Each structure stands twice: as C-alpha cells, then as structure tokens.
C-alpha atoms as one frame of an Amber mdcrd trajectory, in Angstrom:
protein
 -99.909 132.892  45.015-101.209 136.979  45.949-102.229 136.436  42.168-104.673
 132.863  43.180-107.922 133.741  43.764-111.311 131.914  43.154-111.762 131.134
  39.346-115.653 131.234  39.284-118.775 131.137  41.692-120.570 128.497  41.401
-118.958 126.553  38.302-119.643 122.861  38.067-116.936 120.854  37.478-116.274
 117.848  35.274-114.830 114.044  34.163-111.658 114.910  32.827-111.485 118.451
  32.399-108.695 120.834  34.663-109.845 122.119  37.920-110.212 125.254  37.923
-107.370 127.676  39.321-108.480 128.786  42.860-106.610 129.628  46.752-107.609
 128.270  50.242-106.328 128.803  53.590-104.384 125.543  54.397-103.180 124.138
  57.973 -99.730 123.375  57.856 -97.320 122.663  60.014 -98.041 124.652  63.032
 -99.398 127.621  60.985-101.295 128.585  58.721-100.636 128.980  54.851-102.420
 129.803  51.630-102.815 127.425  48.759-103.170 127.732  45.281-104.148 124.868
  42.756-102.002 125.655  39.719 -99.097 124.766  42.447 -99.453 121.167  42.578
 -99.361 120.337  38.633 -98.763 117.921  37.167 -99.082 116.107  41.364-101.350
 114.372  42.275-102.976 115.614  44.703-106.071 114.829  47.636-108.227 118.483
  48.883-110.252 117.154  51.878-112.232 120.112  53.861-114.935 120.478  56.075
-117.554 122.737  57.076-116.606 123.166  60.783-114.990 122.361  63.457-116.295
 118.937  65.400-118.301 118.192  62.200-118.426 113.731  61.716-116.280 113.141
  58.815
C-alpha cells in the first residue's frame, strides 16, 4: 500500500466512471491503518468521512 497516494488534486468524479485510486487513513479494530481504493476492486464499498470531531452527521 505504500505506493498508493491521491490520484490527482481536485479531480472531478463522473457518474458511471471508475473512481480514481487514492489512499486514506482509517480506523479499524482499534488501530489506525491506511486503506487504498484498489484493495476493494470488485467489491461494493461505502466511503464515509466527516470533517472533524463533534460534527453532526
């Protein structure tokens, strides 16, 4: 996963097109890990994020 970084800054997403590859920190089973979009290829995936703690979602 070390070679997986943000695909391009300010890249627009388009309907019915594959999402660009990127990596992001994630919290999983009590520890912080880095996940990469390509690791989920062929699977359904829901990405959820919030801007900061105590933000109402």
